[in-house]
C-alpha positions as CSV (number, residue, x, y, z in Angstrom):
1,X,88.2,116.4,114.6
2,X,87.0,115.8,118.2
3,X,87.5,112.4,119.6
4,X,84.6,110.1,120.3
5,X,85.3,110.6,124.0
6,X,84.8,114.2,123.8
7,X,81.7,114.4,121.5
8,X,79.8,111.3,122.6
9,X,76.3,112.2,124.0
10,X,76.4,109.5,126.7
11,X,79.6,110.9,128.3
12,X,78.2,112.6,131.4
13,X,79.7,113.2,134.9
14,X,79.6,110.4,137.5
15,X,77.5,111.3,140.5
16,X,80.4,111.5,142.9
17,X,84.0,112.2,142.0
18,X,86.5,109.3,142.5
19,X,89.1,109.7,145.3
20,X,92.3,107.8,144.9
21,X,95.0,106.9,147.4
22,X,98.2,105.4,146.2
23,X,99.3,102.3,147.9
24,X,102.4,101.4,145.7
25,X,104.1,102.7,142.6
26,X,107.2,101.6,140.8
27,X,109.0,101.8,137.4
28,X,110.7,98.6,136.6
29,X,112.9,97.2,133.7
30,X,112.7,93.5,133.2
31,X,116.1,91.9,132.3
32,X,115.3,88.3,132.7
33,X,112.3,86.3,131.5
34,X,109.6,85.9,134.2
35,X,106.0,85.2,134.6
36,X,103.6,87.0,137.1
37,X,101.1,84.2,137.6
38,X,97.3,84.6,137.3
39,X,96.0,86.6,140.2
40,X,93.6,89.3,141.4
41,X,93.4,91.7,144.3
42,X,90.9,94.0,146.2
43,X,92.6,97.3,144.9
44,X,92.9,99.0,141.5
45,X,96.0,98.6,139.3
46,X,97.3,100.7,136.5
47,X,100.0,99.3,134.2
48,X,101.8,101.6,131.6
49,X,104.1,99.9,129.1
50,X,107.0,102.2,128.6
51,X,109.1,100.1,126.2
52,X,109.1,96.6,124.8
53,X,106.2,94.3,124.7
54,X,104.9,91.3,126.6
55,X,101.8,89.0,127.0
56,X,98.9,90.0,129.2
57,X,96.3,87.3,130.0
58,X,92.8,88.1,131.3
59,X,89.5,86.3,131.4
60,X,88.7,87.9,127.9
61,X,91.8,86.1,126.5
62,X,95.5,86.9,125.8
63,X,96.8,90.0,124.1
64,X,100.1,91.8,123.7
65,X,101.0,94.9,125.6
66,X,103.3,97.1,123.6
67,X,105.0,100.3,124.4
68,X,102.5,103.1,125.1
69,X,99.6,100.8,126.1
70,X,98.0,101.8,129.3
71,X,95.4,99.6,131.1
72,X,93.6,99.7,134.4
73,X,92.4,96.6,136.4
74,X,89.4,97.2,138.7
75,X,89.3,95.2,141.9
76,X,88.9,91.4,141.3
77,X,90.1,91.4,137.8
78,X,92.1,88.2,137.0
79,X,95.3,88.9,135.2
80,X,98.8,87.5,134.5
81,X,101.9,88.9,132.7
82,X,104.7,87.0,130.8
83,X,107.8,89.0,130.2
84,X,110.4,87.8,127.7
85,X,113.1,89.7,129.7
86,X,114.5,91.9,126.9
87,X,114.6,95.1,128.8
88,X,110.8,95.7,129.0
89,X,110.0,98.8,131.1
90,X,106.7,99.6,132.7
91,X,105.1,101.7,135.4
92,X,102.9,99.9,137.9
93,X,100.6,101.7,140.3
94,X,98.3,100.1,142.9
95,X,95.6,102.2,144.5
96,X,92.3,102.4,146.4
97,X,89.4,104.3,145.1
98,X,86.6,105.9,147.1
99,X,83.3,106.7,145.3
100,X,83.9,104.2,142.4
101,X,80.7,102.6,141.0
102,X,80.5,98.9,141.0
103,X,82.1,97.7,137.8
104,X,82.5,94.2,136.1
105,X,85.9,92.7,137.1
106,X,87.5,93.3,133.6
107,X,90.4,95.2,132.2
108,X,89.8,98.8,131.1
109,X,92.1,99.9,128.3
110,X,92.8,103.7,128.3
111,X,91.3,104.7,125.0
112,X,92.5,107.3,122.3
113,X,91.5,111.0,122.4
114,X,92.8,114.4,123.3
115,X,92.0,114.2,126.9
116,X,93.9,110.9,127.4
117,X,96.9,112.2,125.3
118,X,97.2,115.2,127.5
119,X,96.8,113.0,130.7
120,X,99.6,110.7,129.5
121,X,101.8,113.7,128.9
122,X,101.2,114.8,132.6
123,X,101.9,111.3,133.8
124,X,105.1,111.2,131.8
125,X,106.3,114.5,133.1
126,X,105.6,113.5,136.6
127,X,107.7,110.3,136.2
128,X,110.6,112.4,134.8
129,X,110.9,114.5,138.1
130,X,112.9,113.4,141.0
131,X,110.8,111.4,143.4
132,X,109.2,113.6,146.1
133,X,106.6,112.9,148.8
134,X,104.2,115.3,147.3
135,X,104.3,113.5,143.9
136,X,102.2,110.7,145.5
137,X,99.4,113.2,146.0
138,X,99.9,114.5,142.4
139,X,99.7,111.0,141.1
140,X,96.5,110.4,143.0
141,X,95.0,113.5,141.4
142,X,95.9,112.3,138.0
143,X,94.4,109.0,138.7
144,X,91.1,110.7,139.9
145,X,90.9,112.7,136.7
146,X,91.3,109.7,134.4
147,X,88.9,107.5,136.5
148,X,86.3,110.3,136.4
149,X,86.5,110.3,132.7
150,X,86.6,106.5,132.3
151,X,83.9,105.7,134.8
152,X,81.6,108.3,133.2
153,X,82.2,106.3,130.0
154,X,81.9,103.0,131.5
155,X,78.8,103.5,133.5
156,X,77.0,104.5,130.3
157,X,78.3,101.5,128.4
158,X,74.8,100.0,128.0
159,X,74.1,102.7,125.5
160,X,76.9,101.4,123.3
161,X,76.1,98.5,120.9
162,X,78.0,95.5,121.9
163,X,80.0,95.4,118.7
164,X,81.1,99.0,119.1
165,X,82.3,98.3,122.7
166,X,84.2,95.2,121.6
167,X,85.8,97.3,118.7
168,X,86.8,100.0,121.1
169,X,88.3,97.5,123.5
170,X,90.3,95.9,120.7
171,X,91.6,99.1,119.4
172,X,92.6,100.3,123.0
173,X,94.3,97.0,123.9
174,X,96.4,96.9,120.7
175,X,98.1,100.3,121.4
176,X,99.1,101.5,118.0
177,X,99.3,98.2,116.0
178,X,98.4,98.4,112.3
179,X,94.8,97.2,112.7
180,X,92.5,96.7,109.8
181,X,88.8,97.5,109.8
182,X,88.2,93.8,108.7
183,X,90.2,92.4,111.8
184,X,88.4,94.8,114.2
185,X,85.0,93.7,112.8
186,X,85.9,90.2,113.2
187,X,86.8,90.7,116.8
188,X,83.7,92.6,117.3
189,X,81.7,89.7,115.8
190,X,80.1,91.5,112.9
191,X,80.6,92.2,109.2
192,X,82.9,95.2,108.4
193,X,80.0,97.0,106.7
194,X,77.7,96.7,109.6
195,X,80.4,97.8,112.1
196,X,81.2,100.9,110.0
197,X,77.7,102.1,110.2
198,X,76.9,101.5,113.9
199,X,80.4,102.6,114.9
200,X,80.1,106.0,113.2
201,X,76.6,106.6,114.5
202,X,77.7,105.7,118.1
203,X,81.0,107.6,118.2
204,X,81.0,110.1,115.4
205,X,84.3,108.6,113.9
206,X,84.9,105.9,111.4
207,X,86.6,102.7,112.6
208,X,89.8,103.8,110.7
209,X,89.8,107.2,112.4
210,X,89.6,105.6,115.8
211,X,92.6,103.3,114.9
212,X,94.6,106.2,113.7
213,X,93.8,108.2,116.8
214,X,95.3,105.4,118.9
215,X,98.4,105.1,116.7
216,X,99.0,108.9,116.8
217,X,98.6,108.9,120.6
218,X,101.3,106.2,120.9
219,X,103.5,107.8,118.4
220,X,103.5,111.2,120.3
221,X,104.2,109.4,123.6
222,X,107.1,107.4,122.2
223,X,108.7,110.5,120.6
224,X,108.4,112.5,123.8
225,X,109.2,109.9,126.4
226,X,111.1,107.0,125.0
227,X,114.7,106.8,123.8
228,X,113.7,105.1,120.6
229,X,114.8,106.6,117.3
230,X,112.1,107.5,114.7
231,X,113.0,104.5,112.7
232,X,112.5,102.3,115.7
233,X,109.2,103.9,116.5
234,X,108.0,103.4,112.9
235,X,108.9,99.7,113.2
236,X,107.2,99.4,116.6
237,X,104.0,100.8,115.1
238,X,104.1,98.5,112.2
239,X,104.9,100.9,109.4
240,X,106.8,99.4,106.5
241,X,109.5,102.1,106.6
242,X,110.2,105.4,108.2
243,X,109.0,107.4,105.2
244,X,105.6,105.9,105.4
245,X,105.4,106.6,109.1
246,X,106.6,110.2,108.6
247,X,103.9,110.8,106.0
248,X,101.3,109.4,108.4
249,X,102.5,111.4,111.3
250,X,102.6,114.7,109.3
251,X,99.2,114.1,107.9
252,X,97.7,114.0,111.3
253,X,100.1,116.3,113.3
254,X,101.1,118.9,110.7
255,X,104.7,118.2,111.5
256,X,107.3,115.6,110.7
257,X,108.2,113.3,113.6
258,X,111.6,114.9,113.8
259,X,110.1,118.3,113.8
260,X,107.7,117.3,116.5
261,X,110.5,115.9,118.7
262,X,112.5,119.1,118.2
263,X,109.6,121.2,119.6
264,X,108.9,118.8,122.4
265,X,112.5,119.1,123.7
């Protein structure tokens, strides 16, 4: 089934393509507990959680960033990180963007969907290469492509019911966690039955399908790019055991996690 980001009628091109220029990038592993105090800046920031989990605080509240989560902070967005120091690994990119429309200063979680899954794969492949000067331009091109997609979505947000927007943000920010429809509806501020109806009408998916899209996207990313075992990935995604995870994965992918991993190598 096509993702809601592919099939949604409000997804149209932005008037001018974004043009990114990378200011700073690094992949870091945190070995000691530390806090990045609440701050904001006049450039964009991308954070990709590669392994582990830590706390992220924004004006919208506090959440947990887990392996696979990928978020963007437009200029002026207040944010803070608290790392427990257990080997958490992340990619951080700071960059300027020309031709970006004015946006609210709030976090943009990168949502589920086939386009974003392919985009993460390209980003992971780029990081796996030896650093080279030209890679900065390739990275800028990747940022342009995801921003064009996200900004087209975001600038049409007024067409989304508020509860659907809040539900999508909650699903995107909880990267692969075993969310329930009831919990998602509670965060969205409406009854589960009401959310089910308006969510499907607005996106073409059920709430459960959107949650499963997010979990599968993270599962594929972890299998391809992390050093975690299948059992560790199952635990990280909140499955009771590896067999339940394997059944879930095969249902959506048509392959077992181990078979998928063999083909990806």
